C-alpha positions as CSV (number, residue, x, y, z in Angstrom):
1,M,0.0,0.0,0.0
2,S,1.3,3.5,-1.0
3,Q,2.1,5.8,1.9
4,T,0.8,8.9,0.0
5,S,-2.4,9.9,-1.7
6,P,-2.3,9.6,-5.6
7,V,-3.1,13.2,-6.4
8,L,-1.6,15.6,-3.9
9,S,0.8,13.1,-2.3
10,L,-0.6,13.6,1.1
11,P,1.1,11.3,3.7
12,F,-1.1,8.5,5.1
13,L,-1.1,7.6,8.8
14,M,0.3,4.1,9.0
15,P,-0.6,1.4,11.6
16,S,1.3,1.6,14.8
17,Q,3.0,4.8,13.6
18,A,4.7,6.9,16.2
19,Q,4.2,10.7,16.2
20,K,1.2,10.6,14.0
21,H,0.7,14.3,14.5
22,V,3.8,15.0,12.4
23,T,2.4,13.1,9.4
24,H,-1.0,14.7,9.9
25,N,0.4,18.2,10.1
26,E,2.5,17.6,6.9
27,A,-0.7,16.7,5.1
28,L,-2.5,19.8,6.4
29,L,0.5,21.9,5.2
30,I,0.1,20.5,1.7
31,L,-3.6,21.1,1.7
32,D,-3.1,24.7,2.9
33,A,-0.6,25.3,0.2
34,V,-2.4,24.0,-2.8
35,S,-6.1,24.5,-1.9
36,Q,-7.9,27.6,-3.1
37,L,-4.8,28.4,-5.1
38,N,-4.2,32.2,-5.3
39,V,-0.6,33.2,-6.0
40,R,1.1,36.6,-5.5
41,D,3.0,36.5,-8.8
42,L,4.0,34.2,-11.6
43,S,6.8,36.4,-13.2
44,L,9.5,36.0,-10.5
45,S,12.3,33.6,-10.9
46,A,13.9,34.4,-7.5
47,P,12.1,34.6,-4.2
48,P,11.1,38.0,-2.8
49,E,13.1,39.5,0.0
50,L,10.3,39.7,2.6
51,P,7.6,37.2,2.0
52,D,4.7,36.8,4.4
53,P,3.7,33.4,5.9
54,G,1.3,31.7,3.5
55,D,2.5,33.6,0.4
56,R,2.5,31.4,-2.7
57,Y,4.2,32.0,-6.0
58,I,4.5,30.2,-9.3
59,V,8.2,30.1,-10.0
60,A,9.2,31.5,-13.4
61,E,11.7,29.5,-15.4
62,P,14.4,28.6,-14.7
63,G,14.4,29.6,-11.0
64,S,17.3,30.9,-9.0
65,G,18.5,31.3,-5.5
66,A,16.3,29.3,-3.1
67,W,14.1,28.6,-6.1
68,A,16.8,27.2,-8.3
69,G,15.6,24.2,-10.3
70,H,11.9,24.8,-9.3
71,G,10.7,26.5,-12.5
72,T,6.9,26.3,-13.0
73,E,6.5,24.8,-9.5
74,L,4.4,26.2,-6.7
75,A,6.5,27.9,-4.0
76,F,5.0,28.2,-0.5
77,W,6.5,30.2,2.4
78,D,5.5,28.8,5.8
79,G,7.3,31.6,7.7
80,A,10.6,29.8,8.0
81,T,11.3,28.0,4.7
82,W,10.1,27.5,1.2
83,H,8.1,24.4,0.2
84,F,7.7,23.4,-3.4
85,F,5.0,21.5,-5.1
86,V,5.0,20.1,-8.6
87,P,1.8,21.0,-10.4
88,Q,-0.2,18.5,-12.2
89,S,-1.9,19.0,-15.6
90,G,-5.2,20.8,-15.1
91,W,-4.3,22.7,-11.9
92,Q,-5.7,26.3,-11.9
93,A,-4.8,29.4,-10.0
94,T,-5.6,33.0,-9.8
95,V,-2.9,35.7,-9.8
96,D,-3.1,38.9,-7.7
97,P,-3.9,41.7,-7.9
98,L,-6.4,41.4,-10.8
99,G,-7.4,37.8,-10.3
100,Q,-6.1,36.6,-13.7
101,G,-6.8,32.9,-14.2
102,V,-4.0,30.5,-15.3
103,R,-4.0,26.8,-15.9
104,F,-1.1,24.3,-16.0
105,D,-1.1,22.3,-19.2
106,G,1.5,19.8,-18.1
107,T,4.4,22.0,-19.3
108,D,3.6,25.7,-18.6
109,W,1.1,27.9,-16.9
110,L,-1.3,29.5,-19.5
111,P,-4.0,32.1,-19.2
112,V,-7.5,30.6,-18.7
113,Q,-9.6,31.1,-21.9
114,L,-13.1,31.9,-20.7
115,D,-16.0,30.3,-22.5
116,L,-17.9,33.3,-23.9
117,Q,-20.3,31.4,-26.1
118,N,-24.1,31.6,-25.4
119,L,-23.7,33.9,-22.4
120,P,-27.2,34.9,-21.1
121,A,-26.1,38.6,-20.7
122,L,-22.9,40.7,-20.5
123,G,-22.5,44.0,-18.7
124,I,-19.3,46.0,-19.1
125,A,-19.1,48.6,-16.3
126,A,-22.9,48.4,-16.3
127,T,-25.7,45.9,-15.5
128,A,-27.2,44.0,-18.4
129,D,-30.9,42.9,-18.3
130,D,-33.3,40.8,-20.4
131,D,-34.0,43.6,-22.8
132,N,-30.4,44.9,-23.0
133,R,-28.4,41.8,-22.8
134,L,-25.2,43.5,-23.9
135,T,-24.7,46.7,-21.9
136,V,-21.6,48.9,-22.1
137,A,-20.9,52.1,-20.0
138,S,-18.0,53.8,-21.6
139,A,-16.9,57.1,-23.2
140,A,-16.6,55.3,-26.5
141,T,-17.1,51.9,-28.1
142,L,-14.7,50.7,-30.8
143,L,-15.4,48.1,-33.4
144,T,-12.5,47.7,-35.8
145,H,-11.4,45.4,-38.7
146,V,-9.0,42.4,-38.6
147,G,-7.3,43.4,-41.9
148,A,-10.1,44.3,-44.3
149,G,-13.7,45.7,-43.9
150,H,-16.1,45.6,-41.0
151,Q,-19.9,45.3,-40.9
152,V,-22.4,46.0,-38.1
153,K,-25.5,43.8,-38.6
154,V,-28.9,44.5,-37.1
155,N,-31.3,41.6,-38.0
156,K,-35.0,41.3,-37.3
157,A,-37.4,38.4,-37.6
158,S,-39.9,39.8,-40.0
159,A,-40.7,42.9,-42.0
160,T,-43.2,44.2,-39.5
161,D,-40.6,44.1,-36.7
162,T,-38.0,46.8,-36.0
163,A,-34.3,46.9,-36.8
164,S,-32.9,50.3,-35.9
165,L,-30.4,52.5,-34.1
166,L,-32.0,54.7,-31.4
167,F,-30.4,57.8,-30.1
168,Q,-31.6,59.1,-26.7
169,T,-31.2,62.1,-24.4
170,N,-31.5,61.0,-20.7
171,W,-33.2,57.8,-21.9
172,S,-35.7,59.6,-24.0
173,G,-35.6,59.0,-27.8
174,R,-34.6,61.9,-30.0
175,A,-33.6,60.2,-33.3
176,E,-34.0,56.7,-34.9
177,M,-32.6,55.3,-38.1
178,G,-33.4,51.9,-39.6
179,T,-36.4,49.8,-40.7
180,A,-39.2,50.2,-38.1
181,G,-42.4,48.3,-38.8
182,G,-41.5,47.7,-42.5
183,D,-38.6,47.3,-44.9
184,E,-38.5,51.0,-45.8
185,F,-35.4,52.6,-44.4
186,A,-36.2,55.8,-42.6
187,I,-34.7,58.4,-40.4
188,K,-37.0,59.8,-37.7
189,V,-36.6,62.6,-35.1
190,S,-38.6,63.5,-32.0
191,P,-38.6,66.6,-29.8
192,D,-39.9,64.6,-26.7
193,G,-39.5,60.9,-27.3
194,S,-43.2,60.4,-28.0
195,Q,-44.0,62.5,-31.1
196,W,-42.0,61.2,-34.1
197,L,-41.5,62.8,-37.5
198,T,-40.1,61.0,-40.5
199,A,-37.4,63.2,-42.0
200,L,-36.2,60.8,-44.7
201,S,-37.4,57.6,-46.2
202,V,-36.1,55.3,-48.9
203,T,-38.4,52.9,-50.8
204,P,-36.8,49.5,-51.0
205,T,-38.2,48.5,-54.4
206,T,-37.1,51.7,-56.3
207,G,-34.4,53.3,-54.1
208,Q,-36.3,56.6,-54.4
209,V,-35.7,59.0,-51.5
210,S,-38.4,61.2,-50.1
211,F,-38.5,63.9,-47.5
212,P,-42.0,63.8,-45.9
213,Q,-41.4,67.0,-44.0
214,G,-39.9,68.8,-47.0
215,S,-36.5,70.6,-47.0
216,P,-35.5,74.2,-47.8
217,M,-32.4,72.7,-49.6
218,L,-34.1,70.0,-51.6
219,R,-36.9,70.0,-54.2
220,E,-40.0,67.8,-54.4
221,R,-39.8,65.8,-57.6
222,L,-43.1,65.6,-59.6
223,T,-44.2,62.3,-61.1
224,A,-47.4,63.8,-62.6
225,P,-48.7,67.3,-63.5
226,R,-49.4,69.5,-60.5
227,S,-52.2,71.9,-59.9
228,Y,-52.3,74.7,-57.3
229,Y,-55.4,76.6,-56.4
230,V,-55.6,80.2,-55.3
231,R,-58.7,81.7,-53.7
232,P,-59.6,84.9,-51.9
233,D,-60.7,82.8,-48.9
234,G,-57.6,80.5,-48.9
235,A,-54.4,80.7,-46.8
236,D,-50.8,80.4,-47.7
237,S,-50.3,78.0,-44.9
238,N,-52.4,75.5,-46.8
239,D,-51.0,73.0,-49.3
240,G,-52.8,74.6,-52.3
241,L,-53.8,71.2,-53.8
242,A,-57.6,71.5,-53.7
243,D,-60.0,74.2,-54.8
244,T,-61.4,74.7,-51.3
245,A,-61.0,77.4,-48.6
246,E,-59.4,74.8,-46.4
247,A,-56.7,73.8,-49.0
248,G,-56.3,76.7,-51.4
249,F,-53.6,79.3,-51.2
250,L,-54.4,83.0,-50.6
251,T,-51.9,84.7,-52.9
252,L,-50.7,84.1,-56.4
253,Q,-47.1,85.0,-55.4
254,H,-47.0,82.1,-52.9
255,A,-48.3,79.7,-55.5
256,V,-45.7,80.8,-58.0
257,D,-42.9,80.4,-55.4
258,Q,-44.1,76.9,-54.5
259,A,-44.1,76.0,-58.2
260,L,-40.5,77.3,-58.7
261,A,-39.4,75.2,-55.7
262,L,-40.4,72.0,-57.5
263,D,-38.3,69.5,-59.6
264,C,-41.0,69.3,-62.3
265,G,-39.2,67.1,-64.8
266,P,-41.5,67.0,-67.9
267,H,-44.6,67.9,-66.0
268,D,-46.6,71.1,-66.1
269,V,-47.6,73.2,-63.1
270,Q,-50.9,75.0,-63.3
271,I,-52.0,77.7,-61.0
272,Q,-55.8,78.2,-61.1
273,L,-57.1,81.4,-59.6
274,A,-60.7,81.6,-58.4
275,A,-62.7,84.7,-59.1
276,G,-61.5,87.7,-57.0
277,A,-59.5,90.8,-56.8
278,Y,-55.9,89.9,-55.7
279,G,-54.2,93.2,-56.2
280,E,-50.7,91.6,-56.2
281,E,-47.5,92.6,-58.0
282,V,-46.3,89.1,-58.7
283,V,-42.7,88.3,-59.6
284,L,-41.5,85.2,-61.5
285,Q,-37.9,84.9,-60.4
286,G,-37.0,82.2,-63.0
287,P,-38.2,79.2,-64.9
288,L,-39.5,75.9,-63.6
289,L,-36.9,73.3,-63.0
290,G,-37.6,70.8,-65.9
291,S,-39.2,71.0,-69.3
292,G,-42.8,71.5,-68.1
293,S,-44.7,74.8,-68.4
294,L,-46.0,77.2,-65.7
295,L,-49.6,77.9,-66.5
296,I,-51.2,80.8,-64.6
297,T,-54.9,80.7,-65.3
298,G,-57.9,82.9,-64.3
299,H,-61.1,83.0,-66.3
300,A,-60.5,83.0,-70.0
301,A,-64.2,83.7,-70.9
302,D,-64.3,86.8,-68.7
303,P,-60.8,88.0,-67.5
304,T,-62.4,90.8,-65.5
305,M,-63.5,88.2,-62.9
306,V,-59.8,87.6,-61.8
307,T,-57.8,90.8,-61.3
308,T,-54.3,91.5,-60.1
309,A,-52.0,94.5,-60.4
310,R,-49.0,93.2,-62.3
311,I,-46.9,90.2,-63.3
312,L,-43.1,90.6,-63.9
313,A,-41.1,87.7,-65.3
314,R,-37.3,87.7,-65.2
315,R,-34.2,85.6,-65.4
316,G,-35.4,83.2,-68.0
317,A,-38.8,82.7,-66.6
318,V,-41.3,80.9,-68.9
319,A,-45.0,81.0,-68.3
320,V,-48.4,81.0,-70.0
321,V,-50.7,83.6,-68.5
322,T,-54.4,83.3,-69.4
323,G,-57.7,84.9,-68.3
324,L,-56.5,87.8,-66.0
325,Q,-57.2,91.5,-65.8
326,F,-54.3,93.7,-64.8
327,T,-55.2,96.8,-62.8
328,G,-51.8,98.3,-62.1
329,S,-49.4,100.2,-64.3
330,D,-47.3,98.3,-66.9
331,G,-49.4,95.2,-66.3
332,L,-47.3,92.4,-68.0
333,Q,-43.5,92.7,-67.9
334,A,-40.7,90.5,-69.0
335,E,-36.9,91.0,-68.7
336,T,-33.6,89.2,-68.8
337,G,-34.4,86.3,-71.0
338,A,-38.0,85.6,-69.8
339,R,-40.7,84.4,-72.2
340,I,-44.4,84.9,-71.5
341,H,-47.3,83.8,-73.6
342,A,-50.4,86.0,-73.0
343,A,-53.9,84.8,-73.8
344,A,-57.3,86.3,-73.0
345,L,-55.9,89.2,-71.0
346,S,-57.4,92.5,-70.1
347,F,-55.3,95.6,-69.3
348,A,-57.4,98.0,-67.2
349,G,-54.5,99.8,-65.5
350,S,-52.2,102.5,-66.7
351,G,-48.8,102.9,-68.5
352,A,-47.8,100.2,-71.0
353,A,-50.0,97.1,-71.4
354,M,-46.9,95.0,-72.1
355,M,-43.2,95.8,-71.6
356,A,-40.2,93.7,-72.5
357,T,-36.4,94.2,-72.0
358,D,-34.1,91.5,-73.4
359,A,-37.1,89.2,-73.3
360,T,-40.0,87.8,-75.3
361,L,-43.8,88.4,-75.1
362,S,-46.1,86.3,-77.2
363,C,-49.8,86.6,-77.9
364,E,-49.9,85.0,-81.4
365,G,-53.5,84.1,-82.3
366,E,-54.8,85.4,-78.9
367,S,-57.2,88.0,-77.8
368,L,-56.3,91.0,-75.7
369,S,-58.4,93.9,-74.3
370,I,-56.8,97.3,-73.9
371,G,-58.4,99.7,-71.4
372,A,-58.7,103.5,-71.6
373,G,-55.9,104.1,-69.1
374,I,-53.2,102.4,-71.2
375,D,-50.9,104.8,-73.0
376,T,-48.6,102.3,-74.8
377,L,-49.7,98.9,-76.2
378,A,-46.2,97.5,-76.1
379,R,-42.8,98.9,-75.2
380,L,-39.7,96.9,-76.2
381,R,-36.0,97.4,-75.4
382,Q,-32.7,95.7,-75.8
383,R,-33.5,93.0,-78.5
384,A,-36.9,92.3,-77.0
385,R,-39.5,90.6,-79.1
386,L,-43.3,90.8,-79.4
387,E,-44.9,87.9,-81.2
388,A,-48.5,88.9,-81.9
389,G,-49.2,87.6,-85.4
390,G,-52.8,86.6,-86.0
391,G,-54.1,87.9,-82.7
392,S,-56.8,90.4,-82.0
393,M,-56.7,93.5,-79.8
394,T,-59.9,95.2,-78.6
395,L,-59.4,98.9,-77.8
396,A,-61.6,100.7,-75.2
397,S,-63.0,104.1,-75.9
398,G,-60.9,107.2,-75.3
399,I,-57.4,105.6,-75.5
400,T,-54.7,108.2,-75.9
401,W,-51.2,107.0,-76.8
402,G,-48.2,108.6,-75.1
403,S,-45.6,110.6,-76.9
404,A,-43.7,107.4,-77.8
405,G,-46.7,106.0,-79.6
406,G,-48.9,102.9,-79.3
407,I,-46.0,100.7,-80.2
408,D,-42.6,101.9,-78.8
409,L,-39.5,100.0,-80.1
410,S,-35.8,100.6,-79.8
411,E,-32.4,98.9,-79.4
412,F,-32.7,96.1,-82.0
413,S,-36.1,95.0,-80.7
414,L,-38.7,93.3,-83.0
415,A,-42.5,93.5,-83.0
416,G,-44.3,91.1,-85.3
417,L,-47.9,92.2,-85.9
418,S,-48.6,90.5,-89.1
419,G,-52.3,89.6,-89.3
420,V,-53.3,91.4,-86.1
421,T,-56.8,92.7,-85.9
422,F,-57.6,95.8,-84.0
423,D,-61.2,96.0,-82.8
424,G,-63.2,98.3,-80.5
425,D,-63.0,102.0,-80.7
426,T,-60.1,102.3,-83.1
427,A,-61.4,105.5,-84.5
428,G,-61.5,107.2,-81.1
429,C,-57.8,106.2,-80.4
430,S,-55.5,109.3,-80.4
431,G,-51.8,110.0,-80.3
432,P,-48.8,108.7,-82.2
433,R,-49.3,105.3,-83.8
434,Y,-45.7,104.0,-83.2
435,Q,-42.1,105.0,-82.6
436,V,-39.3,102.7,-84.1
437,A,-35.7,103.7,-83.3
438,Q,-32.2,102.3,-82.9
439,N,-32.4,99.5,-85.5
440,A,-35.6,98.1,-84.2
441,I,-38.2,96.6,-86.5
442,L,-41.9,96.8,-86.6
443,Q,-43.2,94.0,-88.9
444,T,-46.8,94.5,-90.2
445,N,-46.3,92.6,-93.4
446,G,-47.0,95.7,-95.5
447,A,-50.2,96.6,-93.7
448,G,-49.5,100.3,-94.2
449,S,-48.5,103.2,-92.0
450,S,-52.0,103.7,-90.6
451,F,-52.4,100.0,-89.6
452,I,-51.9,100.8,-85.9
453,P,-54.8,102.9,-84.5
454,G,-53.9,106.5,-83.6
455,S,-54.4,110.1,-84.8
456,V,-50.7,111.0,-85.4
457,A,-48.3,109.3,-87.8
458,G,-45.6,107.1,-86.4
459,T,-41.9,107.8,-86.6
460,V,-38.9,105.8,-87.7
461,T,-35.4,107.0,-86.7
462,S,-31.8,105.8,-86.1
463,G,-32.0,102.8,-88.4
464,G,-35.4,101.6,-87.3
465,Q,-37.7,99.9,-89.9
466,Y,-41.4,99.8,-90.4
467,L,-42.2,96.9,-92.7
């Protein structure tokens, strides 16, 4: 029979043994040394100068001094001498001060590799729970590559579930991005954690991006023609998309500005004005974005039902204006590359009915009504054009043209009046018929010098031509 135990080599008490306490105490010493194994260090190869009784060390290879020849063994100080124990494969120990775990593999002591698979929860400087099974409290969290790219994956069970990143302030949601309740990617924001607004959404089948709340920096893209409605009982805070007081705009200018803010593509935008006196001086600051047309429409059958003061188009603006009466001075104006087509208009204000500077006005084949307060039918400057062929102009009683005449052209401008019909009180119209100067051309297709109503002959100077 062996006199020691097979694992820790603890000495057995033998029959008829004298001084059994010595053997018993030796076994207790071994148990004290190797049980609950917590060592002070495993990097020393020589003993410390002042060990405390009960201190244990794993001797670093090769061992020196009192530890010579005891590399990898467990050194135990009993207060008077060092005891050494040869570890067996599988022994484990913790190392002060951090509690690092090591395991003897039969040759060397190696760090214990924790089994981190299928952990129920993990909290790093924080407490995890059933909803937040991974919880990290830190100034930053770093996820990095191992040599190439890196992906963060958020997976959900079905389309109606949520896969998102939620940003909070004091545990109250403020922004969320992901697929919430569907497969459409969206970015949402909230002022209070309960009311949420979708700022951006992306349709998964087309990849098209929309901005449900709008954006001052981005344009709405039309997929069909758009109609805006303007009414005297409307409000500019409405969306303008229906001909009701609750939906219609109040002002034509606001409707124009909304149209110019669109990405129209090939689609037209029509602004329909209900009967009323608007009194606005409307400015078209440029063309629609796209190839569509801007149509400003009142009441073609009776333009006097829809009145406004003036429309000025500039910077390449393109529009068709139909069925309005202008009550201000110089009612329809175009400049800097603008092009306006006029149809069924009434000019009841003063000054020039139509003015163009480096721009084009067209009323070919259309009907215009000229009121008694108008002193110039058309004034053109700086290569401006008036295209009026085949149209009709009805003159009110008592019209008196100003000193520049009913048609006032200069600076290489061109007025085409071939086939125009003048109706109304043409006989009562007084003043110079026209003034053509500075290489401008008035084209009547040989209609004669008295073709334009008036009581005084027209003048042609400085290279101008009356044809």
